[in-house]
GUSENU-254653 format. One record per residue: residue in three letters; residue number from 1; x, y negated, z negated of N, C-alpha, C in turn. Coordinates in nm, 3 decimals. Atoms other than C-alpha are relative to their C-alpha. Last residue first. Layout:
+------+------+---------+---------+---------+---------+---------+---------+---------+---------+---------+
! resn ! resi !    n_xx !    n_yy !    n_zz !   ca_xx !   ca_yy !   ca_zz !    c_xx !    c_yy !    c_zz !
+------+------+---------+---------+---------+---------+---------+---------+---------+---------+---------+
!  ALA !  NUM !       X !       Y !       Z !       X !       Y !       Z !       X !       Y !       Z !
...
+------+------+---------+---------+---------+---------+---------+---------+---------+---------+---------+
! end
This chain:
+------+------+---------+---------+---------+---------+---------+---------+---------+---------+---------+
! resn ! resi !    n_xx !    n_yy !    n_zz !   ca_xx !   ca_yy !   ca_zz !    c_xx !    c_yy !    c_zz !
+------+------+---------+---------+---------+---------+---------+---------+---------+---------+---------+
!  PHE !   73 !  -0.035 !   0.111 !   0.095 ! -14.007 !   4.743 !  10.114 !   0.038 !  -0.122 !   0.051 !
!  SER !   72 !   0.115 !   0.074 !   0.057 ! -14.196 !   4.959 !  10.349 !   0.030 !  -0.095 !  -0.100 !
!  ASP !   71 !   0.057 !   0.095 !  -0.104 ! -13.903 !   5.039 !  10.571 !  -0.116 !  -0.074 !  -0.061 !
!  MET !   70 !  -0.092 !   0.109 !  -0.023 ! -13.728 !   5.207 !  10.285 !  -0.061 !  -0.111 !   0.090 !
!  ALA !   69 !   0.010 !   0.072 !   0.127 ! -14.012 !   5.440 !  10.214 !   0.076 !  -0.128 !   0.001 !
!  ASP !   68 !   0.123 !   0.048 !  -0.011 ! -14.026 !   5.543 !  10.586 !  -0.024 !  -0.098 !  -0.114 !
!  GLU !   67 !  -0.016 !   0.120 !  -0.087 ! -13.647 !   5.602 !  10.571 !  -0.130 !  -0.072 !   0.013 !
!  LEU !   66 !  -0.077 !   0.096 !   0.067 ! -13.698 !   5.824 !  10.261 !   0.015 !  -0.114 !   0.107 !
!  ALA !   65 !   0.078 !   0.057 !   0.109 ! -13.988 !   6.010 !  10.416 !   0.073 !  -0.119 !  -0.059 !
!  THR !   64 !   0.094 !   0.099 !  -0.063 ! -13.789 !   6.067 !  10.746 !  -0.083 !  -0.062 !  -0.111 !
!  VAL !   63 !  -0.073 !   0.126 !  -0.052 ! -13.492 !   6.195 !  10.543 !  -0.095 !  -0.085 !   0.069 !
!  LEU !   62 !  -0.052 !   0.079 !   0.124 ! -13.714 !   6.427 !  10.340 !   0.069 !  -0.122 !   0.051 !
!  GLY !   61 !   0.098 !   0.074 !   0.076 ! -13.892 !   6.553 !  10.634 !   0.030 !  -0.102 !  -0.108 !
!  ASP !   60 !   0.097 !   0.056 !  -0.098 ! -13.597 !   6.645 !  10.860 !  -0.095 !  -0.081 !  -0.083 !
!  PHE !   59 !  -0.055 !   0.066 !  -0.108 ! -13.276 !   6.736 !  10.691 !  -0.101 !  -0.052 !   0.092 !
!  ASP !   58 !  -0.105 !   0.063 !   0.038 ! -13.408 !   6.864 !  10.349 !   0.063 !  -0.107 !   0.105 !
!  GLU !   57 !   0.032 !   0.142 !  -0.058 ! -13.739 !   6.974 !  10.486 !   0.109 !  -0.088 !  -0.038 !
!  SER !   56 !   0.007 !  -0.006 !  -0.151 ! -13.650 !   7.350 !  10.439 !  -0.011 !  -0.139 !   0.061 !
!  ALA !   55 !  -0.140 !   0.016 !  -0.044 ! -13.577 !   7.263 !  10.070 !   0.006 !   0.004 !   0.150 !
!  PRO !   54 !  -0.084 !  -0.101 !   0.024 ! -13.957 !   7.203 !  10.019 !   0.140 !  -0.017 !   0.060 !
!  LEU !   53 !  -0.049 !  -0.048 !  -0.131 ! -14.122 !   6.867 !   9.992 !   0.101 !   0.130 !  -0.032 !
!  VAL !   52 !   0.114 !  -0.051 !  -0.110 ! -14.346 !   6.774 !   9.713 !   0.049 !   0.051 !   0.109 !
!  THR !   51 !   0.111 !  -0.070 !   0.074 ! -14.117 !   6.754 !   9.394 !  -0.114 !   0.040 !   0.099 !
!  LEU !   50 !  -0.059 !  -0.134 !   0.010 ! -13.815 !   6.670 !   9.612 !  -0.109 !   0.088 !  -0.069 !
!  LEU !   49 !   0.023 !  -0.071 !  -0.122 ! -13.996 !   6.347 !   9.705 !   0.030 !   0.145 !  -0.008 !
!  THR !   48 !   0.149 !   0.010 !  -0.021 ! -14.001 !   6.216 !   9.361 !  -0.029 !   0.084 !   0.126 !
!  ASN !   47 !   0.060 !  -0.087 !   0.101 ! -13.637 !   6.305 !   9.309 !  -0.146 !   0.010 !   0.009 !
!  VAL !   46 !  -0.048 !  -0.135 !  -0.044 ! -13.519 !   6.128 !   9.620 !  -0.073 !   0.103 !  -0.087 !
!  MET !   45 !   0.068 !  -0.024 !  -0.130 ! -13.716 !   5.810 !   9.524 !   0.021 !   0.156 !   0.044 !
!  ASP !   44 !   0.138 !  -0.001 !   0.019 ! -13.601 !   5.798 !   9.166 !  -0.071 !   0.045 !   0.135 !
!  SER !   43 !   0.031 !  -0.130 !   0.060 ! -13.246 !   5.876 !   9.246 !  -0.152 !   0.024 !  -0.013 !
!  GLY !   42 !   0.050 !   0.016 !   0.132 ! -13.200 !   5.583 !   9.480 !  -0.054 !   0.136 !  -0.054 !
!  TYR !   41 !   0.134 !   0.040 !   0.002 ! -13.187 !   5.581 !   9.866 !  -0.047 !  -0.021 !  -0.149 !
!  GLU !   40 !   0.032 !   0.084 !  -0.106 ! -12.818 !   5.589 !   9.942 !  -0.137 !  -0.066 !  -0.022 !
!  GLU !   39 !  -0.073 !   0.120 !   0.000 ! -12.675 !   5.727 !   9.612 !  -0.054 !  -0.110 !   0.104 !
!  ARG !   38 !   0.040 !   0.068 !   0.114 ! -12.961 !   5.971 !   9.591 !   0.087 !  -0.141 !  -0.031 !
!  LEU !   37 !   0.117 !   0.074 !  -0.042 ! -12.901 !   6.080 !   9.943 !  -0.061 !  -0.082 !  -0.133 !
!  GLU !   36 !  -0.019 !   0.107 !  -0.087 ! -12.543 !   6.149 !   9.856 !  -0.120 !  -0.082 !   0.039 !
!  ASP !   35 !  -0.081 !   0.109 !   0.073 ! -12.640 !   6.352 !   9.550 !   0.024 !  -0.125 !   0.092 !
!  LEU !   34 !   0.113 !   0.065 !   0.073 ! -12.886 !   6.556 !   9.755 !   0.066 !  -0.132 !  -0.071 !
!  TYR !   33 !   0.092 !   0.073 !  -0.112 ! -12.610 !   6.657 !  10.000 !  -0.107 !  -0.089 !  -0.072 !
!  GLU !   32 !  -0.081 !   0.106 !  -0.046 ! -12.373 !   6.747 !   9.712 !  -0.081 !  -0.080 !   0.101 !
!  LYS !   31 !  -0.034 !   0.112 !   0.118 ! -12.645 !   6.937 !   9.527 !   0.077 !  -0.108 !   0.053 !
!  ARG !   30 !   0.118 !   0.083 !   0.001 ! -12.739 !   7.134 !   9.862 !   0.012 !  -0.126 !  -0.105 !
!  ASN !   29 !   0.127 !  -0.060 !   0.043 ! -12.382 !   7.252 !   9.907 !  -0.110 !  -0.090 !   0.004 !
!  ALA !   28 !  -0.037 !  -0.126 !   0.061 ! -12.031 !   7.178 !  10.013 !  -0.110 !   0.092 !  -0.033 !
!  TYR !   27 !   0.025 !  -0.004 !   0.161 ! -12.156 !   6.910 !  10.255 !   0.047 !   0.141 !  -0.050 !
!  GLY !   26 !  -0.109 !   0.064 !   0.068 ! -12.030 !   6.852 !  10.615 !  -0.012 !  -0.004 !  -0.149 !
!  ASN !   25 !   0.000 !   0.148 !  -0.007 ! -12.345 !   6.914 !  10.809 !   0.110 !  -0.068 !  -0.079 !
!  GLU !   24 !   0.008 !   0.039 !  -0.143 ! -12.278 !   7.296 !  10.886 !   0.004 !  -0.162 !   0.026 !
!  THR !   23 !  -0.145 !   0.003 !  -0.043 ! -12.192 !   7.321 !  10.514 !   0.010 !  -0.028 !   0.157 !
!  TYR !   22 !  -0.096 !   0.104 !   0.073 ! -12.541 !   7.192 !  10.422 !   0.149 !   0.011 !   0.048 !
!  ILE !   21 !   0.021 !   0.121 !  -0.066 ! -12.714 !   7.410 !  10.690 !   0.069 !  -0.114 !  -0.058 !
!  SER !   20 !   0.128 !   0.049 !   0.031 ! -12.550 !   7.713 !  10.543 !  -0.022 !  -0.136 !   0.068 !
!  MET !   19 !   0.014 !   0.135 !   0.028 ! -12.249 !   7.874 !  10.694 !  -0.155 !  -0.020 !  -0.027 !
!  PRO !   18 !   0.073 !   0.063 !  -0.093 ! -12.226 !   8.258 !  10.669 !  -0.021 !  -0.152 !  -0.046 !
!  ALA !   17 !   0.136 !   0.001 !   0.047 ! -11.961 !   8.370 !  10.435 !  -0.065 !  -0.075 !   0.110 !
!  PRO !   16 !   0.050 !   0.117 !   0.081 ! -11.647 !   8.455 !  10.615 !  -0.144 !  -0.021 !  -0.036 !
!  HIS !   15 !   0.124 !   0.046 !  -0.069 ! -11.582 !   8.811 !  10.701 !  -0.034 !  -0.130 !  -0.078 !
!  HIS !   14 !   0.068 !   0.108 !   0.069 ! -11.229 !   8.915 !  10.617 !  -0.120 !  -0.048 !   0.079 !
!  VAL !   13 !   0.025 !   0.110 !  -0.089 ! -11.114 !   9.252 !  10.734 !  -0.091 !  -0.108 !  -0.075 !
!  PHE !   12 !   0.145 !   0.034 !  -0.001 ! -10.941 !   9.450 !  10.480 !  -0.029 !  -0.108 !   0.103 !
!  GLY !   11 !   0.028 !   0.094 !   0.085 ! -10.620 !   9.624 !  10.568 !  -0.144 !  -0.031 !  -0.010 !
!  VAL !   10 !   0.118 !   0.088 !  -0.065 ! -10.541 !   9.815 !  10.878 !  -0.024 !  -0.112 !  -0.106 !
!  TYR !    9 !   0.078 !   0.058 !   0.097 ! -10.206 !   9.958 !  10.766 !  -0.108 !  -0.090 !   0.066 !
!  PRO !    8 !  -0.008 !   0.151 !   0.023 ! -10.055 !  10.142 !  11.060 !  -0.099 !  -0.034 !  -0.114 !
!  MET !    7 !   0.104 !   0.076 !  -0.067 ! -10.051 !  10.520 !  11.026 !   0.021 !  -0.134 !  -0.040 !
!  PRO !    6 !   0.048 !   0.130 !   0.050 !  -9.752 !  10.734 !  10.953 !  -0.104 !  -0.074 !   0.073 !
!  VAL !    5 !  -0.047 !   0.104 !  -0.104 !  -9.759 !  11.090 !  11.053 !  -0.043 !  -0.132 !  -0.047 !
!  LEU !    4 !   0.088 !   0.124 !   0.022 !  -9.714 !  11.334 !  10.788 !   0.024 !  -0.091 !   0.102 !
!  TYR !    3 !  -0.046 !   0.131 !  -0.038 !  -9.596 !  11.673 !  10.896 !  -0.092 !  -0.104 !  -0.033 !
!  THR !    2 !   0.096 !   0.115 !  -0.019 !  -9.686 !  12.000 !  10.729 !   0.070 !  -0.122 !   0.033 !
!  MET !    1 !  -0.054 !   0.127 !   0.032 !  -9.461 !  12.317 !  10.741 !  -0.119 !  -0.112 !   0.036 !
+------+------+---------+---------+---------+---------+---------+---------+---------+---------+---------+
! end
């Protein structure tokens, strides 16, 4: 005779997606972040700088360049 022993249901373990630098700073994604910068500094200025700066500079070099550009006006 075989006996079945009930086992507790473990279920799936939820692993949240790793946070990006954008979500860590309160934005849903890069687009939302850049759209806010466009509102603050103007689309032309942000878009121009995005052609020469990599995404890794979004919270450092890009912001510095935008602030410097605004200071020169």
